[in-house]
C-alpha positions, 0 to 999 in steps of 0.5 A: 915487344909490342904492337900498336894500332889507331882505332876509332870508336863512339863514346856515349855521354850521358847527361843527368842531374840528381837532386841535390848538392853536387849534380852529375852533368855526364858519365862514361861507363865501361861494360867490358869487365875485362877492361879497367880504366888506369889514368884519366887526363884532362886539358885547358878545354875540359876534354876527357882523355883516358888510359885502359888497361885489358889484360896485355893491351894498353888503349889510349882513349882521347875523343872518338879515336883510340891507340892500342899497344899490345904486349906479349904478356899481361901488364903489371903497371902503368906510371905516367909523366904529369903532362900525360904524354909519356908512359912507362909500362911494366910487364913480365919477360915472355920466357921466364926460366929460373929467375924472375924479371921484368920488361920495362916499356916506355911509350910516348902518346900517339907514337910507337914504342920508345924503347924496351929494357929488362929489370932484375927483380925476384919473386918476393922483392918489393915492386920497384918504384917507378917515375917518368918525367915530362920529358920521357926520362924514367927513374927506377928505384930497388927498394931492397938495395937503395939503387935508383937508375935514371934512363934518358928518354931513349932507353940509356942508363944516365946514371945508377946511385947508391943512395947509402954507402952501406945498405944490405939487402932488405924487404921491409924498406920503402923508396919515394922518387919525384921529378921535377916538372921540366926533369932537370932535378929529382928527389929521393927519399929512402930508408937505410934499413928496416925499422927495429924496435931498439931503434925507436927515436934513435937513429936518422934512418929516413934521408931525403935527396936531391939530384941533379939530371946528371946525378949530382948530389945536390943536397941530403937532409936526414929525418929523425924517424925510422920509417918512410911513409908517402911523399908528394912534390909540389906542381911547381917544383918548388917544395915537397911533403914528406911523411916520416914515422916510428912505430916503435915510439913509446906510446904508439906510432909517432908520424911526422910531415915536413914541408921541405924547400927545393933548397932542402930547408924544412918550411914547417912541420905538422903532427901525422902523416898523409896518404894522399897530400895536394898543394893549393895552386898558389903555394900557400896551403896543403891538404893532407888526407887519411882514411879517416880524416882530411885536413888543410894547413898554411904552409908557412907556419905549419897550422890547421885552418880546417878539418873534416872528420868522417864518422864510422864506418865511412872512410876516405877514398879520395880528397880534393882542395879547391884553391880558389876558396880552400873548399874540400871535396871528399869521397867517402864509402864503407868497405866491404869484401865480397867473393874475392875483392873489397868493394865501397858501398854506401858511397857519398861525395862531400863538400866542406868549407874552408873552416871544415864545416860540411856544406853539401852531400850526395849519395854516389850510385853503385860500389866502388872500387880501390882506384876510385878517385877525385880529380879537378877539371874545369870551373866548379866540377869534380871528376869522379873516376873508378875501375870502369866509370868515369863521372863528372860532377858540378856544384849544385845550388842547395844543400 
C-alpha cells in the first residue's frame, strides 16, 4: 500500500544557445542523486510533465505541482499508458518469508491508488512483462509459463490465457505485449520453448497472437525463427513490427523484421533486427535502430530508403524519425565503465537527411546513462531525457 500527497514546487528553467547544428533552448536539472527521472510526457502546448522515482516514492511533476505516492518498499519498475494517465508500479511485498513475490499497484494521474494485488514471482525468474492501456487495463505476462493475465482498471481478473497448449516451465524465453490505443484488443508474441542448436530453422517456435478485450483469440501467426526480439505497435494500432531471429543458423545469427497488419497479414519483411522501432505518423515508413546503425524503410515494399552507420567506438543510445521529412536524429556516445556503473561519454546529437547523409551534429555536455533517450516535442524541437536531466534542443541554422 502507499500514501499520496500533493505539493507545490518551483522548477528553474534555464535558457542557453550553443554555437552550431542543434541548439539547446532550456533544461531541467535534478541535483538530488537519489531521484531518477523515469518517464517524460509532453502535450499539445509543449508543456513537460515527468515522473521520478526516489527509492519508495513515485513523484508526478506537472508544472509547479508534484503528486507524491509512497510505498512500503522500494519501487522496482514503472510502466505507463501511452496517454500518460495510468501507471503500473511494481514493488516487493513488505513481508517475505520463504518465497519471493511482487506487488502490483495501479495508479491514475492526480488520483489515489486504484488497486494493489500480488503477483507470483521467484528470485531467479525473468521479470514479468507488464503493459497498461489508455483505459487503465493491465496485462501481465509470465515468460516462464507463457501465461498472460488481463486485469480490469478495477483490478479484477478478466482472463488468464495459456498461449500454448504445451509449454513447460523455462527461463530462457521472451514474451512481448502491446495494447491497442483504445484497449479493445491486444497483441502477444512469445516463444513456445527456449531456442536450441538442434532446432535451427526447423521449428516455428515464435508465435504472434491477437486477442480481443474478452480474451477471444482473433488470430495467430507462427514465425520460422526460434527466438523473439522486440515488438512495436504503430500509434494507431493498425500494424506492428516484430523482430525474430535464430542464433544457431549456419553462418551466424539470422534476423528478420516483419511488418504485420492488425488483420494478421504480413505486409513486408526486412533483413536484420532492431532495438527500437518508430512508425512515421502517416504509416508509410518505419525507422529501425540498433547499436551501430539506423535505417528507414518503406513499409509497403520493405525497401530501405536511408541508412546511418555510426563509427566505432560510438554507439546509438536513441533514435528519432521526423515524419515531416523522414530525417533522422540520433543520440550517440562511447560506453565506459566507472566504479559500479556504465556511462556514456563523448556524446553527440546527430541529424541525418532522408537519404542518410549527415546534416549536422553537436556535442552533448556531460555523461549520460543507459536510460538516455530522445523524444518528439512541438515543431522542430527535440527532447533529451536522462536519469537526472531534461534538455530541449531546437534546430540550428548552420552545419
